N, C-alpha and C positions, 0 to 999 in steps of 0.2 A: 505495499499500500504506500510506503514512504516513497519507492522509489517510482511508482505509479503519480503520485502527488507534483514530483517534478516535471512530469512531460505534461499533463493536465492541469485546470483549475479545481481547486478544493471541493467545488461540485460537481467534479467530473465533466464539466463542459470542453472551452475551447482549450490548447494546450497553451501550457507557459513558456515552455520553453519549444523555439525550432529551429531545426539543424539547416546548415545552411550547406552547398557545395563545399566548401573547404574545411578540411581537418581542421579540427581542434577548435573551430570558432562556433559557435551557437550563438542565438537571438533570445534574447529577453522581451517576449511578445508585448505585457502590457506597456512596456516604456519603450521597447525598440532599439535599445541599446544591447550592442554585444557586449558576449565575455568571449575570454579564453575558458577552454575546460581540455586542458593535455595533463599526463603522465610524465611526469620526470622524476627519475633515480627511486622508482616505486611509490612518488607521491604525487597524490591527483591533484592540480591546481584548478581552482575556479577563483578569477578574478575578471573585474571591471574595465572594456577598454573603451569608458567614457566617450561611448561615440555611437552614434545611428548612421556613420557611414562607413559601408562595406568595404571602398578599396581603402579611408584610412585603418579600418579595423585590422585589416590584411597586415598592412607596416606593422602596427602597433602590435598584433599577434608573433609576426618575426621576431623584433625585437625582444618582447617577454620572454620565449622560448628559449634566445640565447643568451639573454641573461640569466635564467634559471638555470639553462646549462652549465653556465660558467660559474656559477654559484655552487653547484654541488660537486661538478670538479674541484675548487675550492676547497670544500667540506674535506672532500678524498683525500688530497694531496696532505691539508693538516695531521690528519690521523694517521699519514705516511711520516709524519714530519718535514715533508717537503716542502716547504713553503719560501719565496723569495720576498726581500724586503717590497718589491713593487704588491705583492699580493696583502703584505699588512698595508703599505700607502693605501690601495684600494680600498681597504678598510676603512681604512683612518676617514678617506674624502666621504665615503659612504655616512660614517656617524656625523661628521662633520656637515654636512648636505641635511641631515634630519635632525641634528638639534635646533630646536625653532627659540631656544633662549641665546643663540648667537646672533651680532646682527652683521650683515652684510658686509661690512667694512670690516670683519674680524676674519670673515671667511676668507674676503679677498686678500689680506694682511697673511692669511696662514698659507695660501697658494702660493704667494711671493714667497715667503719662507721655505718652504719645500722647494721651486724653483731653483731657488738661489742654493740650496742643500745639493741636489741632485748636479746644479751645475759645478761646483767647489767638491762636489763627490761620484764622479760619474759614475763608477761602476758598481755605486750602492746598491742600483735600481735591481740587478738582474743576480745578486747576491744570496746565495743563500742564508736563509736565516741564521742557522743556526754557526755557522762560519762565520758572522760577524762577532769579534773578541774587544773586550775594553779598551786592550791598544790599540784597535781601529779605530774605534770612537776618539780617543785623546790623542789621534796622530792628525784624523781630519781636523777637532779643535783646534790644536796647536795650530794649524796651517790658517785656518778658517777666521778666525779671532783678530787675522791680521790685517785681515780683508776688510770688514765687517764693521759697521759702529758697535757699539756696546749692547743695545737694548736689540738689534737686530741678532747679535749674535747669542743672546741669552735667550730669545723667541726662537730663535733656530734649535738650541739645542733642548730646548722645551718639547720642541715639535717632534726633535728625532725621540725623545725619551717615551714621549706619549705614544706614537706608533710601534716602537720596540715593545711597548709593554701590552699591545694587542697579540704580542708572539708569546708574551708570558701567558697572559688571560687563556689561549688556545690552546697551553699544552706545548707549544712547539719548542719553547725555553723555559730553563728553569728561573734563570736570573734576567733583569736588564742590563747589557752591558752598557748602556748609556746613563747609567743611574749616579753615578760617580762625576760625571763631568760639573766642574765647577763654573759659575758665572762668572761675567768679567765685571768688575768694579764699573759703576757710571760715574761720574765726576759731575757732581752737582754745577747747573749750567750759571756762569756769571753773570747776575744782571747788571745790564747797563740801561738803565731806564732814561728816558730824557726829563730834563728838570718841568717844575711848572711851566717856566717861562719861555723851554723850549718846546713842550707839548702844544701850547698856545700859538707859537710862531710858525709849530710844523703846520696844525690844523689853518691856518692861516693862509699859509703857501700852497698847502692843497684848495683851498677855496681860489687862491687867486686865478687859478687856471678853469676860465667861462666854459670851456668846451668839454666835449666830451664826459665823460662821467664823473668830472673834477668834483662837484660838488655834492652829489651824495656818495663821493668815498669819502670827502672829508666829514659829511654826516655818519659814516660806518666807522670812522676812526673815533667820534668822538662817544658813539654808540655801545663801543668796544671798550671803552675807558672808563667810561660812567657808572657801566652794569656788570664787567667783569665776564660776559659770555665768551663762550667759545664762539669761532665763527660759523659753525654751522647751527648753533643755538641763534644765534642773531639773525640770519637768513629767515625764520621761521617763525618771528616774533609778529604778531599784527596787530591790527588797531586792538584789536577785541581783547588782546592780552595785559593791553596798558588801564590799568585802573587807575585812574586820577584821584577819584574819591579816597582809595585806602593809602594811596600814594606806592603804588608794587605792579611790579611786570611778573606777570606769569611767563615760565619759560618752561616750553614742553619737546620742543625739536618738530621733527615733523616727522610723517606716519610710518616713514619706512626705516629711519636712524632713532629718532627719541632723544633724547639728551644722553648723555655716556652713561649715566648708571638707571637709565630707564623709569627716572622718575620725575616728577611734575615739582618746579621748585618755584617759590617767590621770591624776586628780588626786590629789595625796597628802592623805589627811586630818590637817588641823592637832589639835591637843591639842581647840581648843571644837567642833570641828564632831566630833570622836570622841563626846564628852563627847555632844553633842545627838542623835548616833545611837543612843547606846545606850541614851539616856534613851527615843527613839521605840520603839524594841524592847521595851525594858521596856513601854511603855504596849500595843504592841500584838503581843505573844507569835504570835498564829494568824495572823499575816500571810504569805501565801505567797513564797516567792522572785521571780513574777513580777508583785508588784502594786509600787505605786508608792509609794515613800515619803514624796512630800508629798500631800496631801490638797487642795491647791488650786493653780491652774496661776497665780492674778495675786492681788496685796495690796496693788494701789496705793491701793487706798479707806481701807484701815486704816492703810497710811503716811499718806496726809492727814490723818488724824482725830487720829493720834498727835503729827504734827509741830505742827498748828494748837495741841493741847492741851498742849502743851512749849513754844510760841515758837520753834520749829525750823524752817529754812528747808526748804522742802519738797525732795524728793530722790525720784526712780524707782529701778523695779527695777536699771536698767542701772550705777545711782552704787552700789548694793553690790556690782557688780564692780570698779569702781574702788574701791571701800571695799577690797577682799579684798587688790588687787593696791598698793595704797598701804602697808596693813598690812605687806604681805610686806616690802616693799624698804625699808620702815622699821627692820623687823626684821632687815636685812642680806642680806636673800635676793639674787643678782644679779641687773639686771633681764632675761638671756636666759634664766633661769632660769621664774622672771614669765611671760613672755611665753610660754612652752612649756605651761605649767600654764592659760595662760589660752585656748590655743588658736590661737595667734598663728604664721602661717605665714612670716611674714618676718626670722626670725630675730633679733627684738627691734627692729627699727626704727620698728616702731609706739608698742611700749610705751616707749624712749624717747626719743619726741616727746612723747608724754602725761607720762610719769613721771619725765621726764631731772630735771626741776629737783629731786627728792626724791634722785635720786642724789648732787647736786650738793653737796644740804646736808649728807646723810649723810658727803660725801668730805670737805665743810669743818669736820665736828666730826672725822672720824677725825686729820685735819692737825694738831688742837691737841696731840694724842697722841706727835708728833712734835718730838724735838728734839734738840740740837746741846750743850747745855750738860752740864756733867759732873755727877752725881749731889755731892750736898752730902761724902756719904762713899766717895766713888772715890778710889781712888789715882789720880797724877799719872803719863800715860805717858812712858817714853823715848824719844829721838829716833827709835827702830827701830822704838816703837808698842808697844813690852812695856812690863810692870811691873815694875818695880825690885825 
């Protein structure tokens, strides 16, 4: 009866599944969608091909069959212990593509690290996983550390370790030969930010060029500096995100990438930011709530030209984020609060590492106000501590 219900309706009426002239291809009558029905390695597979067009269904069926047979063969190689690094890499890529918590840019960056790793270790791809030794990994790392930046090197060895760990999970290897690779030391970037006067002169210099995106670039420079946004975040702020009544800006990023930590945050409007937004709103009264506030997504070219014209050391979009944090701390805002405005999720640990010297300078300045000396006009205290 169960087999019959697959071919006919539950009431014995019209068939639910219809055969087609093509092997392993059937059609679900109620929806008209084609399904693959094939047996690979003794396992019966039925999967929707998500199309009502027979020509498309045939192509998808061929791809599915090839994919399933390759997977079965891969499993057989795992049981025999004959697995190349390329096999583990294919599994790693599948996991990466299926992980919905990873942002597209992260996937792209991982792909870049894999490409760089294979370029610097070309024979790795076809190497039997069991034959990769700790010495092999250390030798590659010693060569690669000299040509890669510390951050790229660290992420590359992390990717190598993750790929080889799949072999450990599958029982191909007992241990991970890349487990002992040491990370490169990342030197803290020396912040060289414009002074208050240099910043104002730079904005004026960018705004001085009336043609092209000069005016919009100057607006973006101010917007980044007054809000501490990442470039991608600033590009997605709309007028609906600017709450003038509460004096704050909602930062959420775009639908695809979101903010770096995937959480919406609120950044207060400092007086300079409010003046900037009020001016832009006055200039563009017709802008709908969903329209983006910034008219350009980047302004590095304008910054470079202005820095060269003024003889100021070049800086980047991200340096404007540092400039915002620096000005906040110098103005007396505590580091945990600044960290929250920046969107950090570590309670201020990173901000303390980057901007801690500013706190120390502020602390030293405040210490000069502390004294145990009595004021000249102060009356002496009695032994009990009370004034006579």
